[in-house]
BAVEXPA-927208 format. One record per residue (C-alpha): residue number from 1; residue in three letters; x, y, z. Coordinates in pm, whole numbers, m for minus. Example, Ala and Ser with C-alpha at 12.3 -4.5 7.8 and 13.67 -1.06 7.14 Angstrom:
+--------+-------+--------+--------+--------+
| vextor | torlo |      X |      Y |      Z |
+--------+-------+--------+--------+--------+
|      1 |   ALA |   1230 |   m450 |    780 |
|      2 |   SER |   1367 |   m106 |    714 |
+--------+-------+--------+--------+--------+
//
This chain:
+--------+-------+--------+--------+--------+
| vextor | torlo |      X |      Y |      Z |
+--------+-------+--------+--------+--------+
|      1 |   MET |   3937 |   m855 |  m6266 |
|      2 |   ARG |   3566 |   m917 |  m6250 |
|      3 |   SER |   3368 |  m1234 |  m6213 |
|      4 |   PHE |   3226 |  m1435 |  m6501 |
|      5 |   LYS |   2850 |  m1453 |  m6469 |
|      6 |   ALA |   2707 |  m1798 |  m6529 |
|      7 |   ASN |   2382 |  m1795 |  m6726 |
|      8 |   GLY |   2267 |  m2130 |  m6594 |
|      9 |   ILE |   2385 |  m2484 |  m6543 |
|     10 |   THR |   2171 |  m2678 |  m6784 |
|     11 |   LEU |   2243 |  m3035 |  m6678 |
|     12 |   MET |   2208 |  m3021 |  m6301 |
|     13 |   LYS |   1965 |  m3289 |  m6193 |
|     14 |   ARG |   1940 |  m3162 |  m5834 |
|     15 |   PRO |   1806 |  m2804 |  m5806 |
|     16 |   LEU |   1945 |  m2755 |  m5455 |
|     17 |   LEU |   2294 |  m2851 |  m5570 |
|     18 |   ALA |   2266 |  m2613 |  m5864 |
|     19 |   LEU |   2159 |  m2332 |  m5630 |
|     20 |   LEU |   2450 |  m2400 |  m5396 |
|     21 |   LEU |   2694 |  m2387 |  m5687 |
|     22 |   LEU |   2550 |  m2059 |  m5809 |
|     23 |   LEU |   2548 |  m1884 |  m5471 |
|     24 |   PRO |   2917 |  m1782 |  m5486 |
|     25 |   LEU |   2852 |  m1622 |  m5824 |
|     26 |   LEU |   2540 |  m1439 |  m5711 |
|     27 |   ALA |   2720 |  m1312 |  m5402 |
|     28 |   SER |   3010 |  m1180 |  m5609 |
|     29 |   GLY |   2794 |   m938 |  m5808 |
|     30 |   ALA |   2936 |  m1081 |  m6127 |
|     31 |   GLN |   2942 |   m833 |  m6413 |
|     32 |   ALA |   3142 |   m983 |  m6698 |
|     33 |   ALA |   2964 |  m1068 |  m7021 |
|     34 |   SER |   2875 |  m1428 |  m7089 |
|     35 |   LEU |   2748 |  m1626 |  m7382 |
|     36 |   PRO |   2373 |  m1692 |  m7380 |
|     37 |   GLU |   2236 |  m2010 |  m7229 |
|     38 |   GLY |   2087 |  m2275 |  m7453 |
|     39 |   ASP |   1913 |  m2607 |  m7416 |
|     40 |   ALA |   2149 |  m2902 |  m7455 |
|     41 |   ARG |   1900 |  m3121 |  m7639 |
|     42 |   GLU |   1799 |  m2844 |  m7880 |
|     43 |   LEU |   2168 |  m2781 |  m7950 |
|     44 |   GLY |   2222 |  m3143 |  m8048 |
|     45 |   PHE |   2357 |  m3293 |  m7728 |
|     46 |   SER |   2228 |  m3577 |  m7518 |
|     47 |   PRO |   2188 |  m3452 |  m7159 |
|     48 |   GLU |   2255 |  m3806 |  m7046 |
|     49 |   GLY |   2578 |  m3812 |  m7246 |
|     50 |   LEU |   2694 |  m3483 |  m7097 |
|     51 |   ALA |   2604 |  m3607 |  m6751 |
|     52 |   ALA |   2819 |  m3914 |  m6820 |
|     53 |   LEU |   3113 |  m3686 |  m6905 |
|     54 |   ASP |   3069 |  m3499 |  m6577 |
|     55 |   SER |   3040 |  m3829 |  m6394 |
|     56 |   GLU |   3367 |  m3959 |  m6536 |
|     57 |   LEU |   3546 |  m3642 |  m6429 |
|     58 |   LEU |   3384 |  m3654 |  m6085 |
|     59 |   ASP |   3503 |  m4013 |  m6045 |
|     60 |   ARG |   3860 |  m3902 |  m6110 |
|     61 |   ILE |   3819 |  m3611 |  m5870 |
|     62 |   GLY |   3677 |  m3844 |  m5609 |
|     63 |   ASN |   3973 |  m4077 |  m5653 |
|     64 |   GLY |   4210 |  m3789 |  m5573 |
|     65 |   ALA |   4352 |  m3722 |  m5921 |
|     66 |   PHE |   4290 |  m3345 |  m5904 |
|     67 |   PRO |   4074 |  m3107 |  m5697 |
|     68 |   GLY |   3818 |  m3000 |  m5957 |
|     69 |   ALA |   3739 |  m2881 |  m6306 |
|     70 |   VAL |   3514 |  m2660 |  m6518 |
|     71 |   VAL |   3376 |  m2776 |  m6854 |
|     72 |   LEU |   3193 |  m2538 |  m7089 |
|     73 |   ILE |   3048 |  m2661 |  m7419 |
|     74 |   ALA |   2879 |  m2426 |  m7664 |
|     75 |   ARG |   2711 |  m2472 |  m8001 |
|     76 |   HIS |   2543 |  m2227 |  m8240 |
|     77 |   GLY |   2655 |  m1942 |  m8012 |
|     78 |   ARG |   2487 |  m2074 |  m7696 |
|     79 |   ILE |   2610 |  m2263 |  m7391 |
|     80 |   ALA |   2491 |  m2622 |  m7402 |
|     81 |   HIS |   2663 |  m2730 |  m7083 |
|     82 |   LEU |   2851 |  m2578 |  m6793 |
|     83 |   GLY |   2986 |  m2834 |  m6548 |
|     84 |   LEU |   3129 |  m2708 |  m6218 |
|     85 |   LEU |   3297 |  m3012 |  m6070 |
|     86 |   GLY |   3476 |  m3067 |  m5741 |
|     87 |   SER |   3670 |  m2788 |  m5574 |
|     88 |   ARG |   3899 |  m2513 |  m5696 |
|     89 |   THR |   4163 |  m2592 |  m5433 |
|     90 |   PRO |   4274 |  m2901 |  m5240 |
|     91 |   ASP |   4127 |  m2751 |  m4922 |
|     92 |   GLY |   3777 |  m2787 |  m5066 |
|     93 |   SER |   3678 |  m2438 |  m5180 |
|     94 |   PRO |   3389 |  m2507 |  m5422 |
|     95 |   MET |   3452 |  m2482 |  m5794 |
|     96 |   THR |   3272 |  m2184 |  m5949 |
|     97 |   ALA |   3243 |  m2043 |  m6299 |
|     98 |   ASP |   3454 |  m1740 |  m6201 |
|     99 |   THR |   3749 |  m1951 |  m6083 |
|    100 |   LEU |   4083 |  m1819 |  m6212 |
|    101 |   PHE |   4322 |  m2062 |  m6383 |
|    102 |   ARG |   4678 |  m2036 |  m6505 |
|    103 |   ILE |   4622 |  m2114 |  m6871 |
|    104 |   TYR |   4991 |  m2137 |  m6969 |
|    105 |   SER |   5017 |  m2213 |  m7344 |
|    106 |   MET |   4655 |  m2122 |  m7411 |
|    107 |   THR |   4812 |  m1774 |  m7394 |
|    108 |   LYS |   4968 |  m1847 |  m7733 |
|    109 |   PRO |   4646 |  m1823 |  m7941 |
|    110 |   VAL |   4558 |  m1493 |  m7769 |
|    111 |   VAL |   4899 |  m1343 |  m7849 |
|    112 |   SER |   4875 |  m1479 |  m8203 |
|    113 |   VAL |   4541 |  m1301 |  m8249 |
|    114 |   ALA |   4696 |   m976 |  m8123 |
|    115 |   ALA |   4985 |  m1016 |  m8369 |
|    116 |   LEU |   4743 |  m1082 |  m8655 |
|    117 |   ALA |   4549 |   m770 |  m8560 |
|    118 |   LEU |   4876 |   m578 |  m8609 |
|    119 |   VAL |   4925 |   m755 |  m8942 |
|    120 |   GLU |   4586 |   m619 |  m9047 |
|    121 |   ARG |   4700 |   m270 |  m8942 |
|    122 |   GLY |   5016 |   m298 |  m9149 |
|    123 |   LEU |   5247 |   m283 |  m8846 |
|    124 |   ILE |   5373 |   m640 |  m8893 |
|    125 |   ASP |   5421 |   m852 |  m9207 |
|    126 |   LEU |   5410 |  m1229 |  m9169 |
|    127 |   ASP |   5713 |  m1276 |  m9394 |
|    128 |   GLN |   5910 |   m994 |  m9236 |
|    129 |   PRO |   6244 |  m1093 |  m9080 |
|    130 |   LEU |   6235 |  m1109 |  m8702 |
|    131 |   SER |   6559 |   m907 |  m8700 |
|    132 |   ASP |   6363 |   m601 |  m8821 |
|    133 |   PHE |   6221 |   m589 |  m8469 |
|    134 |   ILE |   6499 |   m756 |  m8266 |
|    135 |   PRO |   6835 |   m695 |  m8439 |
|    136 |   ALA |   7009 |   m962 |  m8229 |
|    137 |   PHE |   6844 |  m1222 |  m8455 |
|    138 |   ALA |   7025 |  m1091 |  m8766 |
|    139 |   ALA |   7305 |  m1347 |  m8742 |
|    140 |   THR |   7148 |  m1665 |  m8608 |
|    141 |   ARG |   7337 |  m1993 |  m8619 |
|    142 |   VAL |   7200 |  m2348 |  m8629 |
|    143 |   ALA |   7337 |  m2634 |  m8420 |
|    144 |   THR |   7454 |  m2942 |  m8609 |
|    145 |   GLY |   7367 |  m3156 |  m8308 |
|    146 |   ARG |   7732 |  m3222 |  m8229 |
|    147 |   LEU |   7998 |  m3079 |  m8000 |
|    148 |   ASP |   8334 |  m2961 |  m8135 |
|    149 |   GLY |   8675 |  m3056 |  m7999 |
|    150 |   ASP |   8646 |  m2801 |  m7720 |
|    151 |   GLY |   8311 |  m2934 |  m7606 |
|    152 |   GLU |   8124 |  m2638 |  m7754 |
|    153 |   ILE |   7811 |  m2672 |  m7970 |
|    154 |   GLU |   7905 |  m2697 |  m8335 |
|    155 |   THR |   7700 |  m2452 |  m8547 |
|    156 |   VAL |   7657 |  m2330 |  m8903 |
|    157 |   PRO |   7502 |  m2002 |  m9024 |
|    158 |   ALA |   7125 |  m2010 |  m9083 |
|    159 |   GLU |   7045 |  m2019 |  m9453 |
|    160 |   ARG |   6759 |  m1772 |  m9417 |
|    161 |   PRO |   6627 |  m1541 |  m9145 |
|    162 |   ILE |   6353 |  m1626 |  m8897 |
|    163 |   THR |   6025 |  m1464 |  m9004 |
|    164 |   ILE |   5719 |  m1362 |  m8805 |
|    165 |   ARG |   5532 |  m1648 |  m8971 |
|    166 |   ASP |   5798 |  m1886 |  m8837 |
|    167 |   LEU |   5734 |  m1760 |  m8484 |
|    168 |   MET |   5359 |  m1811 |  m8517 |
|    169 |   ARG |   5378 |  m2163 |  m8662 |
|    170 |   HIS |   5675 |  m2284 |  m8449 |
|    171 |   THR |   5918 |  m2323 |  m8736 |
|    172 |   SER |   6168 |  m2063 |  m8612 |
|    173 |   GLY |   6431 |  m2313 |  m8500 |
|    174 |   LEU |   6393 |  m2199 |  m8140 |
|    175 |   THR |   6309 |  m2460 |  m7878 |
|    176 |   TYR |   6223 |  m2516 |  m7511 |
|    177 |   GLY |   6468 |  m2631 |  m7247 |
|    178 |   PHE |   6235 |  m2771 |  m6986 |
|    179 |   PHE |   6170 |  m3101 |  m7169 |
|    180 |   GLY |   6341 |  m3323 |  m7424 |
|    181 |   GLN |   6704 |  m3404 |  m7499 |
|    182 |   GLY |   6965 |  m3252 |  m7728 |
|    183 |   VAL |   7259 |  m3015 |  m7718 |
|    184 |   VAL |   7048 |  m2703 |  m7778 |
|    185 |   ARG |   6792 |  m2795 |  m7512 |
|    186 |   GLN |   7076 |  m2854 |  m7269 |
|    187 |   ALA |   7218 |  m2513 |  m7362 |
|    188 |   TYR |   6878 |  m2359 |  m7284 |
|    189 |   ARG |   6879 |  m2530 |  m6945 |
|    190 |   ASN |   7237 |  m2425 |  m6870 |
|    191 |   ALA |   7160 |  m2067 |  m6966 |
|    192 |   ALA |   6828 |  m2051 |  m6778 |
|    193 |   ALA |   6676 |  m1941 |  m7108 |
|    194 |   GLY |   6343 |  m1860 |  m6950 |
|    195 |   GLY |   6483 |  m1511 |  m6902 |
|    196 |   ALA |   6403 |  m1474 |  m6531 |
|    197 |   GLY |   6439 |  m1112 |  m6434 |
|    198 |   LEU |   6445 |   m989 |  m6794 |
|    199 |   SER |   6181 |   m794 |  m6981 |
|    200 |   ASN |   6013 |   m950 |  m7283 |
|    201 |   VAL |   6244 |   m773 |  m7528 |
|    202 |   GLN |   6556 |   m844 |  m7322 |
|    203 |   ALA |   6465 |  m1212 |  m7293 |
|    204 |   ALA |   6406 |  m1236 |  m7669 |
|    205 |   ALA |   6742 |  m1074 |  m7746 |
|    206 |   TYR |   6909 |  m1316 |  m7506 |
|    207 |   LEU |   6756 |  m1615 |  m7686 |
|    208 |   ALA |   6919 |  m1485 |  m8006 |
|    209 |   THR |   7261 |  m1558 |  m7853 |
|    210 |   LEU |   7183 |  m1931 |  m7832 |
|    211 |   PRO |   7200 |  m2165 |  m8133 |
|    212 |   LEU |   6885 |  m2275 |  m8314 |
|    213 |   GLU |   6780 |  m2640 |  m8299 |
|    214 |   HIS |   6666 |  m2645 |  m8663 |
|    215 |   PRO |   6716 |  m2422 |  m8969 |
|    216 |   PRO |   6437 |  m2163 |  m8983 |
|    217 |   GLY |   6135 |  m2261 |  m9189 |
|    218 |   THR |   6206 |  m2634 |  m9204 |
|    219 |   THR |   6076 |  m2809 |  m8892 |
|    220 |   TRP |   5791 |  m2775 |  m8642 |
|    221 |   GLU |   5933 |  m2772 |  m8292 |
|    222 |   TYR |   5758 |  m2642 |  m7982 |
|    223 |   SER |   5947 |  m2344 |  m7853 |
|    224 |   ARG |   5970 |  m2004 |  m7693 |
|    225 |   ALA |   5871 |  m1855 |  m8027 |
|    226 |   THR |   5549 |  m1704 |  m7891 |
|    227 |   ASP |   5742 |  m1539 |  m7608 |
|    228 |   VAL |   5951 |  m1375 |  m7880 |
|    229 |   LEU |   5631 |  m1294 |  m8072 |
|    230 |   GLY |   5507 |  m1114 |  m7760 |
|    231 |   ALA |   5818 |   m898 |  m7769 |
|    232 |   VAL |   5750 |   m822 |  m8137 |
|    233 |   VAL |   5394 |   m718 |  m8050 |
|    234 |   GLU |   5531 |   m484 |  m7784 |
|    235 |   ILE |   5775 |   m324 |  m8026 |
|    236 |   ALA |   5530 |   m295 |  m8316 |
|    237 |   TYR |   5246 |   m163 |  m8099 |
|    238 |   GLY |   5466 |     55 |  m7881 |
|    239 |   LYS |   5316 |    m61 |  m7551 |
|    240 |   PRO |   5377 |   m342 |  m7298 |
|    241 |   LEU |   5232 |   m677 |  m7395 |
|    242 |   SER |   4966 |   m666 |  m7122 |
|    243 |   GLN |   4839 |   m333 |  m7255 |
|    244 |   ALA |   4859 |   m448 |  m7617 |
|    245 |   LEU |   4656 |   m761 |  m7542 |
|    246 |   ALA |   4405 |   m560 |  m7344 |
|    247 |   GLU |   4346 |   m309 |  m7622 |
|    248 |   LEU |   4362 |   m548 |  m7918 |
|    249 |   VAL |   4183 |   m854 |  m7777 |
|    250 |   LEU |   4069 |   m858 |  m7414 |
|    251 |   GLN |   3876 |   m533 |  m7387 |
|    252 |   PRO |   3698 |   m570 |  m7725 |
|    253 |   LEU |   3587 |   m919 |  m7619 |
|    254 |   ARG |   3505 |   m809 |  m7262 |
|    255 |   MET |   3742 |  m1070 |  m7121 |
|    256 |   GLN |   3756 |   m885 |  m6792 |
|    257 |   ASP |   3909 |  m1168 |  m6589 |
|    258 |   THR |   4210 |  m1231 |  m6813 |
|    259 |   GLY |   4557 |  m1088 |  m6748 |
|    260 |   PHE |   4912 |  m1163 |  m6640 |
|    261 |   VAL |   4867 |  m1105 |  m6267 |
|    262 |   VAL |   4585 |  m1111 |  m6011 |
|    263 |   THR |   4650 |   m784 |  m5832 |
|    264 |   ASP |   4338 |   m745 |  m5619 |
|    265 |   PRO |   4363 |   m947 |  m5294 |
|    266 |   ALA |   3985 |   m986 |  m5303 |
|    267 |   ASP |   4029 |  m1203 |  m5614 |
|    268 |   HIS |   4300 |  m1428 |  m5467 |
|    269 |   PRO |   4056 |  m1683 |  m5321 |
|    270 |   ARG |   3925 |  m1741 |  m5674 |
|    271 |   ILE |   4259 |  m1884 |  m5793 |
|    272 |   ALA |   4256 |  m2258 |  m5859 |
|    273 |   GLU |   4541 |  m2457 |  m5707 |
|    274 |   PRO |   4675 |  m2807 |  m5778 |
|    275 |   LYS |   4732 |  m3085 |  m5533 |
|    276 |   PRO |   5075 |  m3079 |  m5363 |
|    277 |   ARG |   5362 |  m3206 |  m5580 |
|    278 |   ASP |   5154 |  m3186 |  m5898 |
|    279 |   GLY |   5429 |  m3017 |  m6102 |
|    280 |   ILE |   5459 |  m2941 |  m6472 |
|    281 |   VAL |   5782 |  m3135 |  m6516 |
|    282 |   GLY |   5924 |  m3310 |  m6213 |
|    283 |   SER |   5969 |  m3052 |  m5940 |
|    284 |   ILE |   5871 |  m2746 |  m6147 |
|    285 |   SER |   5573 |  m2593 |  m5967 |
|    286 |   LEU |   5300 |  m2372 |  m6107 |
|    287 |   TYR |   5387 |  m2004 |  m6076 |
|    288 |   ASP |   5214 |  m1771 |  m5831 |
|    289 |   PRO |   4978 |  m1543 |  m6028 |
|    290 |   ARG |   4951 |  m1307 |  m5731 |
|    291 |   VAL |   5309 |  m1188 |  m5783 |
|    292 |   PRO |   5403 |   m967 |  m6082 |
|    293 |   ARG |   5696 |  m1089 |  m6292 |
|    294 |   PRO |   5945 |   m881 |  m6496 |
|    295 |   SER |   5844 |  m1050 |  m6821 |
|    296 |   GLU |   5489 |  m1107 |  m6942 |
|    297 |   SER |   5520 |  m1442 |  m7113 |
|    298 |   GLY |   5343 |  m1442 |  m7447 |
|    299 |   GLY |   5393 |  m1816 |  m7455 |
|    300 |   GLY |   5239 |  m1901 |  m7122 |
|    301 |   GLY |   5169 |  m1621 |  m6875 |
|    302 |   LEU |   4796 |  m1548 |  m6876 |
|    303 |   ILE |   4538 |  m1620 |  m6608 |
|    304 |   SER |   4177 |  m1655 |  m6721 |
|    305 |   THR |   3833 |  m1804 |  m6654 |
|    306 |   VAL |   3629 |  m2052 |  m6852 |
|    307 |   GLY |   3381 |  m1777 |  m6941 |
|    308 |   ASP |   3646 |  m1537 |  m7070 |
|    309 |   TYR |   3809 |  m1802 |  m7285 |
|    310 |   ALA |   3470 |  m1910 |  m7415 |
|    311 |   ARG |   3425 |  m1558 |  m7552 |
|    312 |   PHE |   3763 |  m1583 |  m7722 |
|    313 |   ALA |   3673 |  m1921 |  m7876 |
|    314 |   GLN |   3333 |  m1794 |  m7991 |
|    315 |   MET |   3501 |  m1495 |  m8158 |
|    316 |   LEU |   3721 |  m1732 |  m8358 |
|    317 |   LEU |   3425 |  m1953 |  m8446 |
|    318 |   ASN |   3236 |  m1641 |  m8562 |
|    319 |   GLY |   3519 |  m1549 |  m8798 |
|    320 |   GLY |   3672 |  m1276 |  m8581 |
|    321 |   GLU |   3364 |  m1101 |  m8438 |
|    322 |   LEU |   3159 |  m1118 |  m8118 |
|    323 |   ASP |   2862 |   m911 |  m8004 |
|    324 |   GLY |   2905 |   m674 |  m8295 |
|    325 |   VAL |   3273 |   m605 |  m8221 |
|    326 |   ARG |   3526 |   m722 |  m8479 |
|    327 |   VAL |   3872 |   m829 |  m8360 |
|    328 |   LEU |   3994 |   m989 |  m8685 |
|    329 |   LYS |   3869 |  m1009 |  m9042 |
|    330 |   PRO |   3715 |  m1344 |  m9146 |
|    331 |   GLU |   3995 |  m1404 |  m9394 |
|    332 |   THR |   4252 |  m1351 |  m9119 |
|    333 |   VAL |   4086 |  m1608 |  m8895 |
|    334 |   ALA |   4077 |  m1847 |  m9192 |
|    335 |   LEU |   4450 |  m1788 |  m9241 |
|    336 |   MET |   4519 |  m1847 |  m8873 |
|    337 |   THR |   4323 |  m2171 |  m8857 |
|    338 |   ARG |   4456 |  m2350 |  m9165 |
|    339 |   ASP |   4766 |  m2567 |  m9167 |
|    340 |   HIS |   5094 |  m2389 |  m9242 |
|    341 |   THR |   5329 |  m2681 |  m9175 |
|    342 |   ILE |   5268 |  m3045 |  m9270 |
|    343 |   SER |   5053 |  m2960 |  m9574 |
|    344 |   GLU |   5335 |  m2736 |  m9696 |
|    345 |   GLY |   5598 |  m3007 |  m9672 |
|    346 |   LEU |   5759 |  m2902 |  m9345 |
|    347 |   LYS |   5882 |  m3169 |  m9107 |
|    348 |   PRO |   5735 |  m3253 |  m8767 |
|    349 |   GLY |   6002 |  m3234 |  m8501 |
|    350 |   LYS |   6104 |  m3506 |  m8260 |
|    351 |   TYR |   5848 |  m3383 |  m8008 |
|    352 |   TYR |   5547 |  m3318 |  m8233 |
|    353 |   ILE |   5282 |  m3211 |  m7985 |
|    354 |   PRO |   4988 |  m3154 |  m8228 |
|    355 |   GLY |   4967 |  m3531 |  m8285 |
|    356 |   ARG |   4874 |  m3752 |  m8578 |
|    357 |   GLY |   4625 |  m3605 |  m8820 |
|    358 |   TYR |   4706 |  m3247 |  m8719 |
|    359 |   GLY |   4916 |  m2974 |  m8873 |
|    360 |   PHE |   4973 |  m2632 |  m8722 |
|    361 |   GLY |   4834 |  m2295 |  m8816 |
|    362 |   LEU |   4927 |  m1954 |  m8676 |
|    363 |   GLY |   4888 |  m2031 |  m8306 |
|    364 |   VAL |   4672 |  m2346 |  m8306 |
|    365 |   ALA |   4694 |  m2711 |  m8412 |
|    366 |   VAL |   4465 |  m2783 |  m8710 |
|    367 |   ARG |   4308 |  m3116 |  m8811 |
|    368 |   ILE |   4415 |  m3211 |  m9164 |
|    369 |   SER |   4327 |  m3584 |  m9172 |
|    370 |   ASP |   4050 |  m3798 |  m9028 |
|    371 |   GLN |   4229 |  m4121 |  m9118 |
|    372 |   ASP |   4538 |  m4046 |  m8909 |
|    373 |   ALA |   4378 |  m3863 |  m8616 |
|    374 |   ILE |   4324 |  m4067 |  m8300 |
|    375 |   LEU |   4078 |  m3821 |  m8143 |
|    376 |   PRO |   3715 |  m3753 |  m8240 |
|    377 |   GLY |   3665 |  m3443 |  m8450 |
|    378 |   THR |   3615 |  m3316 |  m8804 |
|    379 |   LEU |   3847 |  m3178 |  m9070 |
|    380 |   GLY |   3945 |  m2822 |  m8987 |
|    381 |   ASP |   3889 |  m2840 |  m8613 |
|    382 |   TYR |   4162 |  m2667 |  m8415 |
|    383 |   TYR |   4282 |  m2672 |  m8059 |
|    384 |   TRP |   4548 |  m2597 |  m7804 |
|    385 |   GLY |   4609 |  m2659 |  m7434 |
|    386 |   GLY |   4813 |  m2541 |  m7140 |
|    387 |   ALA |   5068 |  m2715 |  m6920 |
|    388 |   GLY |   4869 |  m2634 |  m6607 |
|    389 |   GLY |   4572 |  m2843 |  m6721 |
|    390 |   THR |   4358 |  m2629 |  m6952 |
|    391 |   TYR |   4237 |  m2708 |  m7303 |
|    392 |   PHE |   4005 |  m2583 |  m7577 |
|    393 |   PHE |   3900 |  m2696 |  m7921 |
|    394 |   VAL |   3684 |  m2541 |  m8191 |
|    395 |   ASP |   3496 |  m2743 |  m8453 |
|    396 |   PRO |   3374 |  m2509 |  m8732 |
|    397 |   GLN |   3189 |  m2788 |  m8915 |
|    398 |   GLN |   2978 |  m2852 |  m8606 |
|    399 |   ASP |   2962 |  m2481 |  m8510 |
|    400 |   MET |   3078 |  m2593 |  m8167 |
|    401 |   PHE |   3358 |  m2544 |  m7917 |
|    402 |   ALA |   3455 |  m2666 |  m7572 |
|    403 |   VAL |   3674 |  m2515 |  m7299 |
|    404 |   TYR |   3803 |  m2727 |  m7014 |
|    405 |   MET |   3998 |  m2593 |  m6715 |
|    406 |   MET |   4166 |  m2751 |  m6415 |
|    407 |   GLN |   4502 |  m2714 |  m6239 |
|    408 |   SER |   4674 |  m3051 |  m6266 |
|    409 |   PRO |   4973 |  m3076 |  m6498 |
|    410 |   GLN |   5006 |  m3448 |  m6435 |
|    411 |   ASN |   4655 |  m3518 |  m6566 |
|    412 |   ARG |   4645 |  m3270 |  m6852 |
|    413 |   ARG |   4704 |  m3505 |  m7146 |
|    414 |   THR |   4476 |  m3783 |  m7024 |
|    415 |   LEU |   4190 |  m3545 |  m6957 |
|    416 |   ARG |   4211 |  m3390 |  m7305 |
|    417 |   ASN |   4124 |  m3730 |  m7451 |
|    418 |   VAL |   3841 |  m3773 |  m7201 |
|    419 |   ILE |   3694 |  m3433 |  m7290 |
|    420 |   ARG |   3708 |  m3492 |  m7665 |
|    421 |   LYS |   3550 |  m3834 |  m7646 |
|    422 |   GLY |   3288 |  m3717 |  m7398 |
|    423 |   VAL |   3182 |  m3415 |  m7602 |
|    424 |   TYR |   3156 |  m3597 |  m7935 |
|    425 |   GLY |   3002 |  m3899 |  m7768 |
|    426 |   ALA |   2723 |  m3679 |  m7633 |
|    427 |   MET |   2642 |  m3527 |  m7973 |
|    428 |   ASN |   2323 |  m3680 |  m8108 |
|    429 |   ALA |   2251 |  m3436 |  m8390 |
|    430 |   ARG |   2505 |  m3354 |  m8658 |
+--------+-------+--------+--------+--------+
//
């Protein structure tokens, strides 16, 4: 991994403080590509409004909510604001632009882009049965939600197969076991369905032995579908997921700090850490990115920096291209970032994470209504976040995106609202 080079912090009012924040970057010999710096006011933002956003986050940091955060806002292809706030660890190591974060479910859009790149190559078809790649899914069964007389989950055969499109839009019938209630979720918990110790393909085949929570193609439910999609990418591309992502997405975009493990000990001090007992759910702690794991989770295993993910977001905003390198065709990005669920009559599940006013595309939540949405934005904006405390959204109408990173699962949902309101509140030119 290499360091993300900051091209300036545009809203620092105190030059000495700005210099002190930049010193760790200058000392690191940062080499990774960055987006160009712009002037906040020229890009349609109030510097005072952006300073107010930083101030609100700093107040929360000062009150002990989390150690620190990074906020990057870009418009018209240039960085309008880069806020380096607080510290990267509870012991006070200063937050820098090259800080490494566990991005958890913000891995999902990256894997979805890799899968769509294989769709463009003809190696995957969106409406292809999943069982073409993982035969164990040829005879899936759906839970009725009841137990039979022997205390076993009552099931019926699935009326149609799971497709690759179902995996990408979370309508496969698969689920997660670490939150929520129900007989299938309990079965996931009992079976330790995370697949610890299994490879991506082995873990996917194991999930096929468990009942589905919903019939395929009927209901949006957050799930391990993108983990299974990662296994499909491996099979279709013929290489491990880490190598597939590197060749299809990360290397073309020069996302040199993004991967599944931080192998170089020299990079370990750059890893952001949460406060003690700040777990994802209850006692579940953030994983250690210094230690390789048997499976490379397509649903939540990547580590990245704000600068790397900004390049990914800018590529999507550009219609699949960045710095003259094309990752996806414009029509593929358009397909990815339109709603494939609510607008097509599919049901939101009990735990509908996208929220009111949003449907779901192929890897991202997509705004389909201004009347129902409770967050600022415009029709067609899309977003996703990670359980560790990271978040991004892209607004094509405003030619703008924002990336926010911290490591605090307990504050992740609250801070997403703060970021949205702060960014749109600071916009003074539409």
